C-alpha positions as CSV (number, residue, x, y, z in Angstrom):
1,M,107.2,88.3,118.3
2,K,108.9,90.7,120.1
3,G,111.2,93.8,118.8
4,I,110.5,96.4,116.0
5,I,109.8,94.6,112.5
6,A,110.2,96.3,109.5
7,A,107.4,96.6,107.2
8,T,109.7,96.1,103.9
9,Y,109.7,97.5,100.4
10,A,108.6,95.8,96.9
11,P,112.3,96.1,95.4
12,M,111.9,96.7,91.5
13,H,114.1,97.0,88.6
14,T,114.5,100.3,86.7
15,N,112.2,99.0,84.1
16,G,109.7,98.3,87.0
17,L,109.7,94.5,87.3
18,L,110.3,92.9,90.9
19,N,113.7,92.5,91.7
20,T,113.9,89.4,94.1
21,D,117.6,88.7,93.9
22,I,118.2,91.7,96.5
23,I,116.1,90.4,98.9
24,L,119.1,88.5,100.6
25,E,121.2,91.5,101.0
26,Y,118.3,93.6,102.4
27,G,117.2,90.8,105.0
28,R,120.7,90.8,106.3
29,Y,120.7,94.3,106.6
30,L,118.2,94.3,108.6
31,M,119.0,91.7,110.9
32,S,122.8,93.4,111.4
33,N,121.0,96.3,112.7
34,G,118.8,94.8,115.4
35,V,115.5,94.3,113.6
36,S,113.6,91.6,114.2
37,G,111.6,90.3,111.1
38,A,109.9,91.4,108.0
39,F,106.2,92.4,107.2
40,V,106.0,91.5,103.7
41,N,103.3,93.0,101.2
42,G,102.0,95.3,103.0
43,S,101.4,99.3,102.8
44,T,104.9,99.8,102.7
45,G,105.2,97.2,100.3
46,D,103.2,98.4,97.5
47,F,100.6,95.6,97.9
48,V,97.7,97.3,96.4
49,S,100.2,97.8,92.9
50,L,101.0,94.1,92.9
51,S,99.8,91.0,91.0
52,T,99.0,88.1,93.2
53,S,102.0,86.5,91.4
54,E,104.1,89.0,92.5
55,R,103.1,88.7,96.0
56,M,103.8,85.3,96.0
57,K,107.2,85.9,94.4
58,L,107.9,87.8,97.1
59,I,107.0,86.1,100.0
60,E,109.1,83.2,98.5
61,A,111.9,85.1,98.3
62,W,111.6,86.5,101.8
63,S,111.0,83.0,103.3
64,D,114.7,81.8,102.4
65,L,115.2,84.3,105.4
66,R,113.4,82.6,108.2
67,E,115.9,81.5,110.9
68,D,115.9,81.8,114.5
69,G,115.4,85.4,115.6
70,F,114.0,86.8,112.6
71,Y,110.4,86.4,111.6
72,V,108.7,86.5,108.5
73,I,105.0,87.7,108.4
74,N,102.8,87.8,105.0
75,H,100.1,90.2,104.8
76,V,97.8,88.6,102.4
77,G,95.0,91.2,102.5
78,H,92.6,91.7,99.7
79,T,89.5,93.0,98.3
80,N,88.7,89.4,96.8
81,L,88.3,86.8,99.9
82,R,89.6,84.2,97.2
83,E,92.7,85.6,96.6
84,A,93.5,86.4,99.8
85,Q,92.9,82.8,101.0
86,E,95.3,81.5,98.0
87,L,97.8,83.8,99.3
88,A,97.5,82.5,102.8
89,G,97.6,79.1,101.4
90,H,100.5,79.4,99.2
91,S,102.9,81.0,101.9
92,A,101.6,78.8,104.8
93,D,104.9,76.6,104.8
94,M,107.0,79.8,104.5
95,V,106.6,82.3,107.2
96,D,105.9,82.9,110.4
97,A,102.5,84.3,110.6
98,T,100.1,85.8,107.7
99,A,98.1,89.1,108.5
100,A,95.1,90.7,106.9
101,L,93.6,94.0,106.9
102,P,89.7,94.2,105.4
103,P,88.7,94.9,102.0
104,F,88.5,98.3,101.5
105,Y,86.3,99.1,98.4
106,F,83.0,97.1,99.4
107,R,84.2,97.3,103.3
108,P,82.6,94.9,106.0
109,K,79.9,97.2,107.5
110,T,79.5,95.5,110.9
111,L,82.0,93.4,113.5
112,N,80.6,89.7,112.7
113,Q,81.1,90.3,108.9
114,L,84.7,91.3,109.8
115,V,85.4,88.4,111.9
116,N,83.9,86.3,109.4
117,Y,86.4,87.6,106.5
118,C,89.2,86.9,108.8
119,A,88.2,83.4,109.7
120,E,87.9,82.5,106.2
121,I,91.6,84.0,105.6
122,A,93.1,82.4,108.9
123,S,91.3,78.9,108.1
124,A,93.5,78.9,104.6
125,A,97.0,78.7,106.7
126,P,95.5,77.3,109.9
127,D,98.9,76.4,111.7
128,K,100.3,80.1,111.7
129,P,99.1,82.5,114.0
130,F,96.6,85.1,111.9
131,Y,97.0,88.8,112.8
132,Y,94.2,91.6,111.7
133,Y,95.6,94.4,110.2
134,H,93.7,97.8,111.6
135,I,94.7,100.8,109.7
136,P,91.2,102.5,109.4
137,V,92.8,105.7,107.8
138,L,93.4,103.5,104.7
139,T,91.0,101.0,104.6
140,G,87.8,103.0,106.1
141,V,87.3,100.0,108.2
142,N,87.3,101.3,111.6
143,L,85.3,98.9,113.8
144,P,85.4,98.6,118.2
145,M,88.8,96.5,117.9
146,L,88.5,95.5,121.6
147,A,85.1,94.1,120.8
148,F,87.1,92.4,117.8
149,V,89.8,90.7,120.0
150,D,87.0,89.2,121.9
151,S,85.1,87.7,119.1
152,A,88.1,87.0,117.2
153,K,89.6,85.1,120.4
154,K,86.3,82.9,120.3
155,R,85.8,82.1,116.3
156,I,89.3,82.2,115.1
157,P,91.5,78.9,116.5
158,N,94.5,80.8,115.5
159,F,94.0,84.7,116.0
160,A,97.1,85.8,117.5
161,G,96.6,89.8,118.1
162,I,96.4,93.2,115.9
163,K,99.0,95.0,113.8
164,Y,97.4,98.1,115.3
165,T,98.1,101.3,112.6
166,E,95.8,103.8,114.6
167,D,96.6,107.0,116.9
168,N,94.7,105.5,119.6
169,L,96.7,104.5,122.4
170,D,94.1,104.1,125.5
171,D,92.5,101.6,123.2
172,F,96.0,100.4,121.8
173,K,96.8,99.5,125.8
174,Q,93.1,97.9,126.4
175,C,93.6,95.6,123.6
176,M,97.0,94.7,124.6
177,E,95.5,94.1,128.3
178,K,92.7,92.3,126.8
179,G,95.2,89.6,124.7
180,D,97.0,88.8,127.8
181,D,100.3,87.4,127.2
182,T,98.8,84.9,124.6
183,M,99.2,87.8,121.6
184,D,100.8,90.0,120.5
185,M,99.6,93.5,119.6
186,F,102.4,95.5,117.3
187,F,102.2,99.3,117.2
188,G,102.4,100.7,113.8
189,I,102.7,104.5,113.9
190,D,106.4,104.7,114.3
191,E,106.0,108.7,114.8
192,K,104.3,107.5,118.5
193,Y,106.9,105.2,119.0
194,I,108.1,106.4,122.4
195,D,104.6,106.5,123.6
196,S,103.8,103.2,122.9
197,V,106.9,102.4,124.9
198,L,105.1,104.0,128.1
199,V,102.1,102.4,127.4
200,G,103.9,98.7,127.6
201,S,104.1,98.0,123.9
202,K,106.7,94.9,123.5
203,S,106.2,94.8,119.2
204,W,106.1,97.1,116.7
205,V,105.6,96.7,113.2
206,G,106.6,99.8,110.8
207,S,108.4,101.5,107.5
208,T,111.0,103.5,109.1
209,Y,112.6,100.7,110.8
210,N,114.1,100.0,107.5
211,H,115.9,103.3,108.0
212,L,116.7,104.4,111.5
213,A,116.3,101.2,113.4
214,P,119.5,102.1,115.6
215,L,117.5,105.4,116.6
216,Y,114.6,103.5,117.8
217,H,116.9,101.3,119.9
218,G,118.2,104.8,121.6
219,V,115.1,105.9,122.3
220,A,114.0,102.3,124.0
221,K,117.4,102.2,126.0
222,Y,117.0,105.8,126.9
223,A,112.9,105.5,128.2
224,S,114.2,102.0,130.1
225,Q,116.6,104.4,132.2
226,G,113.6,106.8,132.6
227,N,115.9,109.6,130.6
228,F,112.3,110.6,129.0
229,D,114.3,113.8,127.6
230,A,116.6,112.1,125.9
231,A,114.1,109.6,124.2
232,R,111.6,112.5,123.0
233,K,114.8,114.1,121.1
234,L,115.4,110.9,119.0
235,Q,112.0,110.4,118.5
236,D,111.3,114.1,117.3
237,K,114.5,113.2,114.7
238,A,112.2,110.4,113.6
239,I,109.5,112.5,112.8
240,R,111.4,115.1,111.1
241,F,112.5,112.2,108.7
242,V,109.1,111.8,107.9
243,Q,108.0,115.5,107.9
244,I,110.9,116.2,105.4
245,L,110.4,113.4,102.7
246,E,106.8,114.2,102.4
247,A,107.6,118.0,101.7
248,M,109.7,117.0,99.1
249,G,107.1,114.9,97.3
250,G,105.6,112.2,99.3
251,Y,106.9,110.0,102.3
252,H,106.7,106.6,100.6
253,G,108.5,107.2,97.6
254,G,110.9,109.2,99.1
255,G,111.6,106.5,101.6
256,K,111.9,104.1,99.2
257,S,114.1,106.1,96.9
258,F,116.1,107.1,100.2
259,M,117.5,103.3,100.4
260,R,119.7,103.9,98.3
261,H,121.4,106.1,100.3
262,L,121.4,103.0,103.0
263,G,122.9,100.6,99.9
264,L,120.0,99.3,98.9
265,N,118.8,100.1,95.8
266,M,114.9,99.6,96.0
267,G,113.9,100.7,92.4
268,P,111.2,102.8,91.5
269,S,107.6,103.2,93.3
270,R,104.5,102.3,91.6
271,F,101.9,104.7,90.8
272,P,100.4,106.8,92.4
273,H,103.7,107.0,94.5
274,R,106.7,109.2,93.4
275,T,110.7,107.8,92.9
276,F,113.1,110.6,94.0
277,N,115.9,111.5,91.4
278,D,119.2,111.8,92.6
279,G,119.0,116.1,93.3
280,Q,115.9,115.4,95.8
281,L,117.8,112.4,97.3
282,L,120.8,115.1,98.1
283,K,118.7,117.7,99.2
284,A,117.1,115.4,101.8
285,L,120.4,114.1,102.6
286,E,121.7,117.9,102.9
287,L,118.8,118.3,105.5
288,F,119.0,115.1,107.4
289,R,122.6,116.2,108.2
290,K,121.6,119.4,109.2
291,E,119.1,118.6,111.7
292,G,121.4,115.8,113.5
293,I,119.4,113.3,111.7
294,S,122.1,111.2,109.8
295,E,124.3,110.4,112.3
296,H,121.6,107.9,113.7
297,F,121.7,106.1,109.9
298,P,122.6,102.5,109.9
299,E,126.1,101.9,108.0
300,P,125.1,101.0,104.4
301,C,125.3,97.1,104.4
302,Q,127.8,95.8,101.8
303,R,126.9,92.6,99.6
304,D,128.3,89.1,100.8
305,S,129.9,91.0,104.1
306,D,129.8,88.7,107.2
307,E,128.7,92.2,108.9
308,C,125.5,91.8,107.5
309,I,124.8,88.2,108.6
């Protein structure tokens, strides 16, 4: 699974209930901007604020978008192993792969415990690739990934790689080398996209690919031409996009709210994330224009437009 994959939002109606009706349009918008797939029910998708049934409804809706060249990965991680297995089994025939982060309240303390947890989940969808979701800044689980790859390869038949969301490019590169060409190592820190390109990354999962896919394609193009100054200037604009929303009330809620400007109303965020009001969005847009970020936003996807397919 190569290319940029968007960590997708969980669309809501104004009353806070799921809005799965918009997902077809959402998926077409991503495809029209060169996004390779959707990573559903992850951190960007408020999975910890969703019920199991809501997570099932979301992946059911996304499964309709599976077609050649567009991947659907379902994150099924949970503090309850049985719930995670249920989520994996439920989506086994609907997705291209499953992924799971570790339990984050009572956390696995050893590599063996972590591999056992992953093996139990992976076995619930044995015919689908399984990815471990490594995001220690949120889970508090920071076990050595090189050793994890070795152990998981031996004990999990469908282990396919890692969604690697840690600012440790040396370790990430070693994990890529350890996985060779048989595994995917998705880099998960958007702000370090250019740096991951320079160490050889071919696969990415991130939230800003919802908003700035054309910009990242530009970064990759400049990097391939050896024009790293131009590539870094574009990368800096992506970083500023995150910084501006974060300073105005929180990147997560701001990023979801800003999708309205791109023609997709994702609705409110769930607690504790803050939904931006019209005034905040207009102020953000003004700052984006001032710093030359707006010119890199995709054209809004129009409902039922052939250009979105």
